Residue, then its C-alpha position, 0 to 999 in steps of 0.5 A: m033575523s037580519t043578515f049579518q055582514i062583515i064590512f072591510t074598509p079600503s085599508a083593511a081590504s088592502d091589508m088582506a090583499r097583501m097576504p097570501k091567499e091561504l092566510q086570507l082564507q084562514i083569517l076569514g075562516d076564523f070569522r065563522g063564529l064571530p057573528q054570534q059572539v058580536v050579536g050575543s054579547e057585550l064583546d067582553d071576550f075581545g080586546k077593547l080600545e077607546s079614544d074620544g068616544h070611539i070604541l074599537h075591538r081587537f080580535r086575534v087570529g093567529d099572528y094577526r090582529v083584526y081591529f073592528e067596531r060594531h056596525q048597524l049591519g054587523i061589524l066594520v073591520h078597520r085594519v088587519l095587522s100582523k102581531n109582529t108589526l105591533k111588536d116592532f112598533f112597541f119596540r121602536s116606541g119603547i112602550k112597556v104596557g099592555e097591547d090594548q092600553a098602549l094602542q088606545e093611548n097612542p094618537k098615531f094608532w087612531q090616525l091609522i084608523e081614521s085614515a082607513k075611513s078616508s081612503 
């Protein structure tokens, strides 16, 4: 079996770096069972967002949401966002639908994800 890696984009690494060390360790600790779930399933246990053939999955870790996709080496983490940030976003935008549906339909979310690739 090949090595499973969790790869952070520069934006995701920056998201993590802004958190207190204890919170970083908690989030990373919650990743422990993730390799088996990602390799051994069709990711049905995770939120799913789709746009233009691009599929992201959402993994909840306490008050944070980790947005990732499968990668040939494991998973590629695009963003780690506070749920309060999303709540604020929904409130300001007047969005009244489920979290995953709202995000996948919002072009600004996909711009946020794409900007992580170019930074």
